[in-house]
N, C-alpha and C positions, 0 to 999 in steps of 0.2 A: 273150769268155768270159762266161757268164751270172753275175750276182752270187750270192754265197753265200746260200742261203735262211736266213731268220731266224724262229725260233719263240719265242713268249712263252707260258710255262707258269705257271698259277696253282697254288698249293698244291704248289710244286716242291720243298719241303725234305724231303719224306718220301713213302713209299708210291708210289702210282700216279704222282704228279707227278714224283718223283725218277726213276722208271723211264723216263718219257717223256724227261726230260733226258738220261739216260744213252744211251738208244737213238738219239735224234736227234743227239747229239754224235758217235756212232759213224758216222753217215752224213754228217757234215760240216756240220751245221746250226750257225749261230751261235745263241746262246740269250739270252733275257731271262728270268731266274728271279724269280718273285714268291712271297713268303710273308711271314708275320709275323716269323719267327725269322731275323734277319740273320746270326747266328753260323752256323747250319746252312747258309744260302745261300752264305755266303762260303767255308765248307769245301767244299761241293759244287762251287762254281765253280772253286776252285783245283784240285780233283781232275780236273775235266773239261778244264781248260786243259792240265794236265800230261799227261793220258792221251790226249787227242785233238787238241790244238793248235787248239782252236776258240775263237772270241771269245765271252765270256760277260759279260753285264751282270747286275748284282745289283740288284733293285728291292724292298727291304723295304716292305711295305704291309699294313695291317690292312683286309681287305675287308669287315669289319662296319661300317666307318665311311665316311661320304661322302668324307672327305679321302683315305683310302686308295684307294677306287675311282677318285676323280678323278685321282690320280697315275698309276694304271695306264692309265686311259682316255686320258690325255694322251700317254702313251708309245705307245699303239697308234696314235694319230693323228700321231705324230711321225716322225722320221727316225733311222736308216734304217727303211724300212717293214717291218712284220711280215707275213710270208708265211703263218704258221700260228699260230693262237691255240688253245691248249688250255685250255678253261674247266673246270678240274679241282677247284678249291678248293670245299670243302663239308664238312659234318659233320652228325652226328645228335644232336639233343637230344630224348630220348624220354621218354614217360610217357603214361598215359591222359589224355584230354582234361580230365576233371574234376579231375585232379591236377597238370596241367602248370604249370610255372613260366612265366608269361606273358612275363616279360622275357627269359628264356632262349630261349623259342620265337621271339620277335621278333628276337633277335640272330642266331639260326640262319637265319631267313628272309632277313635282310639279306645274308648271305653266299650262301646257296643260290639265292636268287631275284633280289634286287635287283642284287647285284654281277654275277652272270652276265648278267643282262639288259643292264645298262649297258655292260659290256665287249663283249657281242655287238653292241650298237648301234654302238659306236665302231668295231669291226672291220668290220662290214658296210658302214658308210659309207665307210671308207677303201678297203676292198677293191673295192667296186663302182666307186669312182672310178678305181682302178688297173686294173680289169678282170681281177683275179686274186686268189687267196688261198684259204685253207682254214681252217675252224673246226671244232673238235671240242668238243661239249658233253657232259659226263659226267652221265648220269642214274643209275638204279639199277634192279635187278630188282624192287625193291619197288613199282614202278609197276603191277605186275600183281597185287598182293596187298593185302588189307585186314587188317593185323596189329594187334591191340590194342596200344596203347602206341606206335604208329608213325604216328599220324595226321599230325603236323606234318612229319616227315621225308619220309614217303611222298608226301604232297601236294606238298611242295616239288619232288620229283623228277618227279611228274606234270606240274608246271608246266614243268620243263625239257624234258620230252618234247613237250608241246604247243607250247611256244614254238619249239623247234628244228624240229619238223616244218613249222611255218608258215614259218620262215626258209628251209627247203629249197624250199618252193613259190615263195617270193619270189626265191630265188637263181637260178632257172632262166634261162639265157641271159645271166647276168651275168659268167660266168667264175669265180664263187665257189663253192666246194664246201663243203657243211656236213654233218658227220657227227653222228648221234646214237649215243652209246656207252652201252650198257646192261650194266653189270657185274653179276655175281652176288656171291657172297661172295669177297672177295679178302684174301689174307694180308698185312694191313698193320696199323698201330697204330690205324686208324680205329675198330676194334671196342672197343679198350680205352678210347678217348676217349668212346665212346658208352655205356660201362658194361657192355659185353658181353665175351665171351671166345671166341677162335677154337676153343677146345676144346669149345664147345657145338655145333659143327657137325660132321657126319660128314666125314672127310677127303676123300671123293670129291666133296664139294660146294665145296671150297675151292680157288681158283685162285691161282697166283702172279702178282704184279703184272707181272712181266716178260712172262709169256705173254699177259696181257690187253693190254698195250701193243703187243706184236708183232702181235696180231690186229687191233687198231685201225689200226695203220699199214698193215698189209696190206689192210684193207678200204678205206682211202683210195686205195691203188693200184688196187684193183678197182672203185672208184667205187660201192661199196655205201653207200647213205645211212644205213642202220641197221646197227650192229655189235653183235650179241649173241654174244660170243666162243665160248660153249659150245653154241650152237644148231646142231645138225647140218645142218638143212635150212632155208634161208631161206624156203621155201614156207610154213612155219609162221607166220612173220611176215606173209607175204602173205595168209594166211587170216585173221589178226587184222585186217588193214586191210580185207579184203573184208567182214568182219562189221560193221565200222564203217560202211562204205558202204551196206550193206543197211539199217542203222538210219536213215541220214541222211534219206531222203525221208519217214520216218514221224514225225519229231519236229516237223514244222510243217505242220498241216492246218487246215482251216476248222471242224472240229468235233472234239469229244472222242471217244475210242474207245467203242464200244458198252458195254463193261463198266463205264464210269463214268456211264452214263446211267440215270436212275431208271426202274425198271420193266423193265430189260433182263434 
């Protein structure tokens, strides 16, 4: 009988992370729940143990600190092995660049970029050694937008997209599956933390967290490397990638373009 799959979820105490925990528990996964708020984690763990009879580890950690990231990275490299890592933890510290609180920006980048990177490194190392495993990195629909006041958060999620797509290229032939998840507006407390309100969005633009997570897990089954849950046709993503490829040979040549030459 194969061992029970084990998933580690960051940002598991609320919103998207909590929904991953609930849906994976329903399918019999053992869980490692990571977040700052131990009280919420323990309450969720008790609920999932009672409701689904699954094994749940609680791992409180502040991913804005090196110590917190180190604790989680060590668990990823430990036993029993982690079969699925969901790098979901992240938040938005917004403001126009000239008005940003630089310390708040740096703390956000430690969570959105440094923590995700270090946990991805730990997971890839262990999973490649085992020849199996899955990683989901959560980006944001803002990767396609340049919204005033969103430079720091949007750029952090562009990093997630670029980092994850290169991970996918490196994962080829290793037995490790890497998904880039690009949510739109999701009905969670994320927006209140970021100083926004869901009522500012038209209802037809707001997805429930459970639907997002169900789409992500279905995309894993389908082996789709990029999951944009509300995108009707994956060919639109393919066109985006094709446009990138068309630019690639143009960015490195032995001379500047004619429009930059004097007298042209």
